[in-house]
C-alpha positions as YAML, in Angstrom:
chain: A
units: angstrom
residues:
- id: 1
  name: UNK
  ca: [7.38, 16.31, -24.18]
- id: 2
  name: UNK
  ca: [8.78, 13.89, -21.50]
- id: 3
  name: UNK
  ca: [12.24, 11.84, -23.12]
- id: 4
  name: UNK
  ca: [10.27, 8.92, -25.62]
- id: 5
  name: UNK
  ca: [13.28, 6.30, -24.91]
- id: 6
  name: UNK
  ca: [14.55, 3.90, -28.11]
- id: 7
  name: UNK
  ca: [15.50, 0.35, -27.91]
- id: 8
  name: UNK
  ca: [19.48, 1.46, -27.25]
- id: 9
  name: UNK
  ca: [18.60, 4.13, -24.18]
- id: 10
  name: UNK
  ca: [15.28, 1.29, -22.79]
- id: 11
  name: UNK
  ca: [17.42, -1.38, -22.31]
- id: 12
  name: UNK
  ca: [20.35, 0.61, -20.43]
- id: 13
  name: UNK
  ca: [17.35, 2.11, -17.91]
- id: 14
  name: UNK
  ca: [15.70, -0.79, -17.48]
- id: 15
  name: UNK
  ca: [18.60, -3.00, -16.53]
- id: 16
  name: UNK
  ca: [19.96, 0.25, -13.68]
- id: 17
  name: UNK
  ca: [15.90, 0.05, -12.25]
- id: 18
  name: UNK
  ca: [17.45, -4.25, -12.45]
- id: 19
  name: UNK
  ca: [20.10, -3.27, -10.71]
- id: 20
  name: UNK
  ca: [19.10, -1.34, -8.15]
- id: 21
  name: UNK
  ca: [15.78, -3.63, -7.48]
- id: 22
  name: UNK
  ca: [19.01, -6.72, -6.85]
- id: 23
  name: UNK
  ca: [20.20, -4.13, -4.35]
- id: 24
  name: UNK
  ca: [17.98, -3.13, -3.35]
- id: 25
  name: UNK
  ca: [16.70, -7.41, -2.33]
- id: 26
  name: UNK
  ca: [19.66, -8.48, -0.84]
- id: 27
  name: UNK
  ca: [19.70, -5.47, 1.97]
- id: 28
  name: UNK
  ca: [16.95, -6.89, 3.74]
- id: 29
  name: UNK
  ca: [17.94, -9.85, 5.32]
- id: 30
  name: UNK
  ca: [20.77, -7.82, 7.52]
- id: 31
  name: UNK
  ca: [17.74, -4.42, 7.76]
- id: 32
  name: UNK
  ca: [14.04, -5.29, 7.09]
- id: 33
  name: UNK
  ca: [13.78, -8.34, 7.82]
- id: 34
  name: UNK
  ca: [15.34, -8.55, 11.62]
- id: 35
  name: UNK
  ca: [14.36, -5.12, 12.06]
- id: 36
  name: UNK
  ca: [10.43, -6.31, 11.40]
- id: 37
  name: UNK
  ca: [11.37, -10.58, 13.33]
- id: 38
  name: UNK
  ca: [12.77, -7.81, 16.22]
- id: 39
  name: UNK
  ca: [8.43, -6.23, 16.25]
- id: 40
  name: UNK
  ca: [7.24, -9.78, 16.05]
- id: 41
  name: UNK
  ca: [9.00, -11.15, 18.38]
- id: 42
  name: UNK
  ca: [7.94, -8.19, 20.52]
- id: 43
  name: UNK
  ca: [4.17, -8.79, 19.83]
- id: 44
  name: UNK
  ca: [3.11, -11.88, 20.07]
- id: 45
  name: UNK
  ca: [5.25, -12.00, 23.39]
- id: 46
  name: UNK
  ca: [3.12, -9.33, 24.49]
- id: 47
  name: UNK
  ca: [-0.09, -11.22, 23.23]
- id: 48
  name: UNK
  ca: [1.44, -14.55, 25.72]
- id: 49
  name: UNK
  ca: [1.32, -11.90, 28.31]
- id: 50
  name: UNK
  ca: [-2.29, -10.63, 27.94]
- id: 51
  name: UNK
  ca: [-3.67, -13.82, 28.23]
- id: 52
  name: UNK
  ca: [-2.07, -15.46, 29.88]
- id: 53
  name: UNK
  ca: [-4.46, -17.77, 32.78]
- id: 54
  name: UNK
  ca: [-7.01, -16.61, 30.29]
- id: 55
  name: UNK
  ca: [-9.24, -19.34, 29.40]
- id: 56
  name: UNK
  ca: [-10.70, -19.74, 25.72]
- id: 57
  name: UNK
  ca: [-13.11, -21.15, 26.73]
- id: 58
  name: UNK
  ca: [-15.12, -18.35, 28.87]
- id: 59
  name: UNK
  ca: [-12.77, -15.67, 28.44]
- id: 60
  name: UNK
  ca: [-13.09, -11.85, 30.24]
- id: 61
  name: UNK
  ca: [-14.46, -9.53, 27.29]
- id: 62
  name: UNK
  ca: [-12.79, -7.08, 28.94]
- id: 63
  name: UNK
  ca: [-9.16, -8.67, 28.61]
- id: 64
  name: UNK
  ca: [-9.93, -10.20, 24.89]
- id: 65
  name: UNK
  ca: [-11.41, -6.38, 23.97]
- id: 66
  name: UNK
  ca: [-8.48, -4.59, 24.46]
- id: 67
  name: UNK
  ca: [-6.32, -6.98, 22.82]
- id: 68
  name: UNK
  ca: [-8.85, -6.54, 19.95]
- id: 69
  name: UNK
  ca: [-8.38, -2.76, 20.33]
- id: 70
  name: UNK
  ca: [-4.64, -2.89, 20.67]
- id: 71
  name: UNK
  ca: [-3.76, -3.01, 16.73]
- id: 72
  name: UNK
  ca: [-0.48, -5.15, 16.89]
- id: 73
  name: UNK
  ca: [-1.82, -6.90, 19.94]
- id: 74
  name: UNK
  ca: [-4.24, -8.90, 16.99]
- id: 75
  name: UNK
  ca: [-2.28, -8.52, 13.93]
- id: 76
  name: UNK
  ca: [0.04, -11.33, 16.49]
- id: 77
  name: UNK
  ca: [-3.68, -12.88, 17.62]
- id: 78
  name: UNK
  ca: [-4.37, -12.86, 13.83]
- id: 79
  name: UNK
  ca: [-1.14, -15.17, 13.05]
- id: 80
  name: UNK
  ca: [-2.02, -17.12, 15.51]
- id: 81
  name: UNK
  ca: [-5.15, -19.27, 13.49]
- id: 82
  name: UNK
  ca: [-2.92, -21.75, 10.80]
- id: 83
  name: UNK
  ca: [-2.78, -20.38, 8.00]
- id: 84
  name: UNK
  ca: [-3.19, -16.79, 9.14]
- id: 85
  name: UNK
  ca: [-6.54, -14.92, 8.90]
- id: 86
  name: UNK
  ca: [-6.41, -11.35, 7.49]
- id: 87
  name: UNK
  ca: [-8.64, -8.57, 9.67]
- id: 88
  name: UNK
  ca: [-11.23, -8.67, 6.77]
- id: 89
  name: UNK
  ca: [-11.59, -12.61, 6.46]
- id: 90
  name: UNK
  ca: [-11.79, -12.95, 10.53]
- id: 91
  name: UNK
  ca: [-15.18, -10.72, 10.41]
- id: 92
  name: UNK
  ca: [-16.27, -11.91, 7.41]
- id: 93
  name: UNK
  ca: [-15.97, -15.70, 9.26]
- id: 94
  name: UNK
  ca: [-16.99, -14.03, 12.75]
- id: 95
  name: UNK
  ca: [-20.15, -12.06, 11.43]
- id: 96
  name: UNK
  ca: [-21.24, -13.64, 8.85]
- id: 97
  name: UNK
  ca: [-21.45, -10.69, 7.16]
- id: 98
  name: UNK
  ca: [-19.56, -7.99, 4.01]
- id: 99
  name: UNK
  ca: [-18.95, -5.07, 6.73]
- id: 100
  name: UNK
  ca: [-17.34, -7.55, 9.09]
- id: 101
  name: UNK
  ca: [-15.82, -6.40, 12.43]
- id: 102
  name: UNK
  ca: [-14.97, -2.76, 13.76]
- id: 103
  name: UNK
  ca: [-13.67, -0.34, 16.50]
- id: 104
  name: UNK
  ca: [-17.24, 0.63, 17.71]
- id: 105
  name: UNK
  ca: [-17.95, -2.92, 17.32]
- id: 106
  name: UNK
  ca: [-15.97, -4.26, 19.94]
- id: 107
  name: UNK
  ca: [-16.83, -1.82, 22.21]
- id: 108
  name: UNK
  ca: [-20.63, -2.01, 21.91]
- id: 109
  name: UNK
  ca: [-20.84, -5.62, 21.79]
- id: 110
  name: UNK
  ca: [-19.41, -7.15, 24.87]
- id: 111
  name: UNK
  ca: [-20.27, -11.45, 23.34]
- id: 112
  name: UNK
  ca: [-18.74, -9.96, 19.91]
- id: 113
  name: UNK
  ca: [-14.71, -10.09, 21.00]
- id: 114
  name: UNK
  ca: [-15.55, -13.35, 23.16]
- id: 115
  name: UNK
  ca: [-16.11, -14.26, 19.59]
- id: 116
  name: UNK
  ca: [-13.19, -13.42, 17.81]
- id: 117
  name: UNK
  ca: [-11.16, -14.79, 20.45]
- id: 118
  name: UNK
  ca: [-13.09, -18.15, 20.29]
- id: 119
  name: UNK
  ca: [-12.95, -18.32, 16.47]
- id: 120
  name: UNK
  ca: [-9.30, -17.79, 16.95]
- id: 121
  name: UNK
  ca: [-8.79, -20.43, 18.72]
- id: 122
  name: UNK
  ca: [-10.72, -23.26, 17.08]
- id: 123
  name: UNK
  ca: [-9.11, -22.01, 13.80]
- id: 124
  name: UNK
  ca: [-5.58, -22.02, 16.06]
- id: 125
  name: UNK
  ca: [-2.86, -23.59, 13.97]
- id: 126
  name: UNK
  ca: [-2.06, -27.35, 15.72]
- id: 127
  name: UNK
  ca: [1.84, -27.98, 15.41]
- id: 128
  name: UNK
  ca: [2.72, -24.12, 16.64]
- id: 129
  name: UNK
  ca: [0.41, -23.83, 19.57]
- id: 130
  name: UNK
  ca: [-0.46, -27.61, 20.43]
- id: 131
  name: UNK
  ca: [-1.99, -26.22, 23.60]
- id: 132
  name: UNK
  ca: [-4.68, -25.40, 22.42]
- id: 133
  name: UNK
  ca: [-6.98, -28.08, 20.84]
- id: 134
  name: UNK
  ca: [-5.71, -30.14, 23.89]
- id: 135
  name: UNK
  ca: [-7.24, -27.19, 26.50]
- id: 136
  name: UNK
  ca: [-3.95, -27.49, 28.74]
- id: 137
  name: UNK
  ca: [-1.09, -24.95, 30.38]
- id: 138
  name: UNK
  ca: [1.60, -25.28, 27.23]
- id: 139
  name: UNK
  ca: [5.22, -25.23, 28.17]
- id: 140
  name: UNK
  ca: [8.39, -23.07, 27.62]
- id: 141
  name: UNK
  ca: [9.70, -25.16, 25.09]
- id: 142
  name: UNK
  ca: [6.15, -25.35, 23.35]
- id: 143
  name: UNK
  ca: [5.84, -21.55, 24.05]
- id: 144
  name: UNK
  ca: [9.24, -20.53, 22.65]
- id: 145
  name: UNK
  ca: [8.76, -22.29, 19.82]
- id: 146
  name: UNK
  ca: [5.48, -20.66, 18.90]
- id: 147
  name: UNK
  ca: [7.53, -17.83, 19.47]
- id: 148
  name: UNK
  ca: [10.03, -18.01, 17.01]
- id: 149
  name: UNK
  ca: [7.94, -19.99, 14.18]
- id: 150
  name: UNK
  ca: [5.27, -17.17, 14.37]
- id: 151
  name: UNK
  ca: [7.37, -14.33, 14.85]
- id: 152
  name: UNK
  ca: [9.87, -14.85, 11.53]
- id: 153
  name: UNK
  ca: [5.84, -16.07, 9.64]
- id: 154
  name: UNK
  ca: [4.53, -12.86, 10.83]
- id: 155
  name: UNK
  ca: [8.11, -10.50, 9.86]
- id: 156
  name: UNK
  ca: [7.46, -12.38, 6.16]
- id: 157
  name: UNK
  ca: [4.30, -11.51, 5.87]
- id: 158
  name: UNK
  ca: [5.20, -7.78, 6.57]
- id: 159
  name: UNK
  ca: [8.00, -7.29, 4.87]
- id: 160
  name: UNK
  ca: [6.23, -8.78, 1.52]
- id: 161
  name: UNK
  ca: [3.59, -5.89, 2.30]
- id: 162
  name: UNK
  ca: [6.31, -3.34, 2.63]
- id: 163
  name: UNK
  ca: [7.84, -4.64, -0.42]
- id: 164
  name: UNK
  ca: [4.80, -3.97, -2.77]
- id: 165
  name: UNK
  ca: [4.26, -0.70, -1.30]
- id: 166
  name: UNK
  ca: [7.39, 0.09, -2.30]
- id: 167
  name: UNK
  ca: [6.26, 2.24, -5.68]
- id: 168
  name: UNK
  ca: [4.77, 4.78, -2.96]
- id: 169
  name: UNK
  ca: [7.68, 5.83, -1.49]
- id: 170
  name: UNK
  ca: [9.45, 6.77, -5.01]
- id: 171
  name: UNK
  ca: [6.15, 8.01, -4.77]
- id: 172
  name: UNK
  ca: [6.76, 9.81, -1.69]
- id: 173
  name: UNK
  ca: [10.12, 11.26, -2.99]
- id: 174
  name: UNK
  ca: [9.07, 12.31, -6.17]
- id: 175
  name: UNK
  ca: [6.69, 14.63, -4.06]
- id: 176
  name: UNK
  ca: [9.48, 16.17, -1.86]
- id: 177
  name: UNK
  ca: [11.59, 17.40, -5.15]
- id: 178
  name: UNK
  ca: [7.58, 18.52, -6.61]
- id: 179
  name: UNK
  ca: [7.66, 20.42, -2.87]
- id: 180
  name: UNK
  ca: [11.03, 21.70, -3.31]
- id: 181
  name: UNK
  ca: [10.84, 22.89, -6.30]
- id: 182
  name: UNK
  ca: [7.82, 25.39, -5.29]
- id: 183
  name: UNK
  ca: [5.07, 23.61, -5.70]
- id: 184
  name: UNK
  ca: [1.94, 22.86, -3.57]
- id: 185
  name: UNK
  ca: [0.00, 19.85, -2.54]
- id: 186
  name: UNK
  ca: [-3.78, 20.21, -2.54]
- id: 187
  name: UNK
  ca: [-6.10, 18.17, 0.30]
- id: 188
  name: UNK
  ca: [-8.94, 18.18, -1.46]
- id: 189
  name: UNK
  ca: [-12.80, 17.15, 0.46]
- id: 190
  name: UNK
  ca: [-13.66, 14.66, 1.59]
- id: 191
  name: UNK
  ca: [-17.09, 13.02, 3.02]
- id: 192
  name: UNK
  ca: [-17.54, 10.11, 5.36]
- id: 193
  name: UNK
  ca: [-20.54, 8.98, 5.79]
- id: 194
  name: UNK
  ca: [-22.37, 11.72, 3.68]
- id: 195
  name: UNK
  ca: [-20.30, 14.44, 4.79]
- id: 196
  name: UNK
  ca: [-17.11, 17.02, 4.41]
- id: 197
  name: UNK
  ca: [-14.46, 15.97, 6.90]
- id: 198
  name: UNK
  ca: [-11.69, 17.74, 5.81]
- id: 199
  name: UNK
  ca: [-11.55, 20.35, 2.64]
- id: 200
  name: UNK
  ca: [-8.07, 22.43, 1.34]
- id: 201
  name: UNK
  ca: [-7.70, 25.80, 2.88]
- id: 202
  name: UNK
  ca: [-9.45, 28.31, 1.11]
- id: 203
  name: UNK
  ca: [-7.07, 30.04, -0.57]
- id: 204
  name: UNK
  ca: [-6.61, 26.93, -2.59]
- id: 205
  name: UNK
  ca: [-8.35, 24.92, -5.26]
- id: 206
  name: UNK
  ca: [-10.40, 22.06, -4.40]
- id: 207
  name: UNK
  ca: [-11.28, 18.89, -6.09]
- id: 208
  name: UNK
  ca: [-14.07, 17.56, -5.54]
- id: 209
  name: UNK
  ca: [-15.15, 14.39, -2.81]
- id: 210
  name: UNK
  ca: [-13.77, 10.82, -3.46]
- id: 211
  name: UNK
  ca: [-10.96, 12.45, -5.09]
- id: 212
  name: UNK
  ca: [-13.60, 12.15, -8.36]
- id: 213
  name: UNK
  ca: [-11.65, 14.61, -11.86]
- id: 214
  name: UNK
  ca: [-14.51, 15.09, -14.42]
- id: 215
  name: UNK
  ca: [-14.46, 18.33, -16.05]
- id: 216
  name: UNK
  ca: [-11.29, 20.86, -16.92]
- id: 217
  name: UNK
  ca: [-12.56, 22.95, -14.07]
- id: 218
  name: UNK
  ca: [-11.66, 20.59, -11.54]
- id: 219
  name: UNK
  ca: [-7.33, 20.26, -12.56]
- id: 220
  name: UNK
  ca: [-5.08, 21.82, -10.31]
- id: 221
  name: UNK
  ca: [-4.02, 25.34, -11.79]
- id: 222
  name: UNK
  ca: [-0.25, 26.07, -11.19]
- id: 223
  name: UNK
  ca: [1.91, 25.27, -9.13]
- id: 224
  name: UNK
  ca: [-0.73, 23.28, -7.37]
- id: 225
  name: UNK
  ca: [-0.69, 19.19, -7.71]
- id: 226
  name: UNK
  ca: [-3.29, 16.74, -5.93]
- id: 227
  name: UNK
  ca: [-2.52, 13.54, -4.29]
- id: 228
  name: UNK
  ca: [-4.33, 9.95, -5.58]
- id: 229
  name: UNK
  ca: [-7.75, 10.86, -7.28]
- id: 230
  name: UNK
  ca: [-9.78, 9.69, -10.33]
- id: 231
  name: UNK
  ca: [-9.44, 11.34, -13.64]
- id: 232
  name: UNK
  ca: [-11.45, 10.86, -15.33]
- id: 233
  name: UNK
  ca: [-12.76, 7.60, -14.75]
- id: 234
  name: UNK
  ca: [-9.01, 6.46, -13.70]
- id: 235
  name: UNK
  ca: [-7.37, 6.40, -10.81]
- id: 236
  name: UNK
  ca: [-4.12, 8.33, -10.92]
- id: 237
  name: UNK
  ca: [-1.22, 8.56, -7.78]
- id: 238
  name: UNK
  ca: [-0.36, 12.08, -8.64]
- id: 239
  name: UNK
  ca: [-2.31, 14.90, -11.34]
- id: 240
  name: UNK
  ca: [0.51, 17.40, -11.49]
- id: 241
  name: UNK
  ca: [-0.58, 21.63, -12.70]
- id: 242
  name: UNK
  ca: [2.25, 22.74, -15.36]
- id: 243
  name: UNK
  ca: [2.75, 26.21, -16.18]
- id: 244
  name: UNK
  ca: [1.95, 25.76, -19.62]
- id: 245
  name: UNK
  ca: [-1.63, 24.67, -18.62]
- id: 246
  name: UNK
  ca: [-1.41, 20.97, -19.33]
- id: 247
  name: UNK
  ca: [-1.70, 17.93, -16.81]
- id: 248
  name: UNK
  ca: [0.87, 15.14, -15.91]
- id: 249
  name: UNK
  ca: [-1.58, 11.94, -14.74]
- id: 250
  name: UNK
  ca: [1.84, 10.00, -12.86]
- id: 251
  name: UNK
  ca: [1.03, 6.40, -11.57]
- id: 252
  name: UNK
  ca: [4.58, 5.20, -9.74]
- id: 253
  name: UNK
  ca: [4.60, 1.30, -10.31]
- id: 254
  name: UNK
  ca: [6.77, -1.32, -8.86]
- id: 255
  name: UNK
  ca: [7.76, -4.43, -10.38]
- id: 256
  name: UNK
  ca: [10.00, -7.49, -8.81]
- id: 257
  name: UNK
  ca: [9.22, -9.48, -12.07]
- id: 258
  name: UNK
  ca: [8.64, -9.73, -16.38]
- id: 259
  name: UNK
  ca: [5.06, -11.18, -15.74]
- id: 260
  name: UNK
  ca: [4.72, -8.51, -13.30]
- id: 261
  name: UNK
  ca: [5.73, -5.96, -15.23]
- id: 262
  name: UNK
  ca: [2.94, -6.74, -18.10]
- id: 263
  name: UNK
  ca: [0.12, -6.76, -16.13]
- id: 264
  name: UNK
  ca: [1.23, -3.77, -13.81]
- id: 265
  name: UNK
  ca: [2.69, -1.46, -17.23]
- id: 266
  name: UNK
  ca: [1.00, -2.75, -20.14]
- id: 267
  name: UNK
  ca: [-2.79, -3.48, -19.16]
- id: 268
  name: UNK
  ca: [-3.33, -0.93, -15.98]
- id: 269
  name: UNK
  ca: [-1.03, 2.24, -16.44]
- id: 270
  name: UNK
  ca: [-0.68, 2.43, -20.73]
- id: 271
  name: UNK
  ca: [-4.45, 1.14, -21.45]
- id: 272
  name: UNK
  ca: [-4.91, 5.25, -19.00]
- id: 273
  name: UNK
  ca: [-2.18, 7.34, -21.72]
- id: 274
  name: UNK
  ca: [-5.07, 5.37, -24.84]
- id: 275
  name: UNK
  ca: [-8.40, 6.99, -22.73]
- id: 276
  name: UNK
  ca: [-6.50, 9.87, -21.51]
- id: 277
  name: UNK
  ca: [-6.20, 10.60, -25.62]
- id: 278
  name: UNK
  ca: [-9.94, 9.92, -25.60]
- id: 279
  name: UNK
  ca: [-10.65, 12.40, -23.03]
- id: 280
  name: UNK
  ca: [-8.91, 15.04, -23.16]
- id: 281
  name: UNK
  ca: [-6.74, 14.73, -25.94]
- id: 282
  name: UNK
  ca: [-2.93, 16.12, -25.98]
- id: 283
  name: UNK
  ca: [-3.37, 18.17, -22.17]
- id: 284
  name: UNK
  ca: [-2.81, 15.48, -20.40]
- id: 285
  name: UNK
  ca: [0.18, 13.73, -20.54]
- id: 286
  name: UNK
  ca: [0.31, 10.38, -18.83]
- id: 287
  name: UNK
  ca: [3.33, 9.41, -16.96]
- id: 288
  name: UNK
  ca: [4.37, 6.04, -15.25]
- id: 289
  name: UNK
  ca: [7.04, 6.28, -12.60]
- id: 290
  name: UNK
  ca: [8.99, 2.93, -12.29]
- id: 291
  name: UNK
  ca: [11.35, 0.90, -10.45]
- id: 292
  name: UNK
  ca: [12.05, -2.93, -10.75]
- id: 293
  name: UNK
  ca: [12.17, -5.52, -12.89]
- id: 294
  name: UNK
  ca: [10.49, -4.44, -16.53]
- id: 295
  name: UNK
  ca: [10.62, -5.73, -20.25]
- id: 296
  name: UNK
  ca: [11.97, -4.16, -22.46]
- id: 297
  name: UNK
  ca: [9.34, -5.04, -25.11]
- id: 298
  name: UNK
  ca: [6.91, -4.11, -22.74]
- id: 299
  name: UNK
  ca: [9.00, -1.08, -22.23]
- id: 300
  name: UNK
  ca: [8.44, -0.49, -25.81]
- id: 301
  name: UNK
  ca: [4.79, -0.87, -26.60]
- id: 302
  name: UNK
  ca: [3.62, 1.14, -23.35]
- id: 303
  name: UNK
  ca: [5.65, 3.83, -25.29]
- id: 304
  name: UNK
  ca: [4.03, 3.92, -27.96]
- id: 305
  name: UNK
  ca: [0.34, 3.32, -26.59]
- id: 306
  name: UNK
  ca: [1.39, 6.79, -25.75]
- id: 307
  name: UNK
  ca: [2.66, 6.32, -21.70]
- id: 308
  name: UNK
  ca: [6.23, 7.57, -21.26]
- id: 309
  name: UNK
  ca: [8.35, 6.61, -19.52]
- id: 310
  name: UNK
  ca: [10.13, 8.16, -16.03]
- id: 311
  name: UNK
  ca: [12.69, 5.97, -13.85]
- id: 312
  name: UNK
  ca: [13.29, 6.46, -9.71]
- id: 313
  name: UNK
  ca: [16.47, 6.11, -10.61]
- id: 314
  name: UNK
  ca: [16.27, 9.25, -12.37]
- id: 315
  name: UNK
  ca: [14.07, 11.61, -10.26]
- id: 316
  name: UNK
  ca: [16.22, 14.40, -10.89]
- id: 317
  name: UNK
  ca: [16.22, 13.96, -14.74]
- id: 318
  name: UNK
  ca: [12.08, 14.34, -14.87]
- id: 319
  name: UNK
  ca: [11.99, 17.49, -12.90]
- id: 320
  name: UNK
  ca: [14.47, 18.65, -14.78]
- id: 321
  name: UNK
  ca: [11.96, 18.87, -17.78]
- id: 322
  name: UNK
  ca: [9.77, 20.37, -15.49]
- id: 323
  name: UNK
  ca: [11.39, 23.18, -14.99]
- id: 324
  name: UNK
  ca: [12.27, 23.46, -19.14]
- id: 325
  name: UNK
  ca: [8.34, 23.84, -19.23]
- id: 326
  name: UNK
  ca: [7.43, 27.74, -18.53]
...
């Protein structure tokens, strides 16, 4: 089985993960944040140019549709409101339907793009875009201020979203290492509107539509692994077949605080370890691939629940353990 850490080892490894987290965050202001600011500035400038001369009370539907179908411009437009509105919220607010707005709706319903723009104008931030409510043309100073404040607001949110996706980055690093080791990722069947739209090559095993693993016959065979799927009712990020016949049910967990670690590690992943033991005995090895900030007490409790802990800063060690499973 993978390493079971004693308290001293848990404290040491948790500190290494914390140090990596701190270094990652301290590098953001001069790197990732500036990159996001430049990208968001370009988007809001493009938006102003695209809508220059457009009458908010009677806009040209074709111009507005072009803006809404451009992902970058649509994102910038959502940040005109105060506070910014999500794409899902905007769809519900405009249509008053759970389904919201799709690209087909924007193309097929001539009046819908106009409704979206009018709602954006109604919700426009009065401090960043005072000219919209006043129904007048903006001054050059107002445009400059709106660009600067909106680009930093949008960049901040984009960076926060990227932070939340760090666990996926770590997961992809492990996938790369598995591929280098000779493993093959299997693309399972997918259904869209009742039709299978993607199936793994015929010489590889497949898992059921929607990635639902409910019996041993659905398991991958060595040296294959699945991406995100639902194993006996619980979602995992990777489901990896070992040469021994056992399976690794792995989730990548990135935590930004000790409080967050309790939720991500104990209330989620450790609970799944108990579930898999009940469903499949010792055939499924539950693993958490960890990065960020974790309390040692939470790590200890997670291990006692049957969860094995692997550190993002020590993927090499995990790969060596996988290689040892013969």
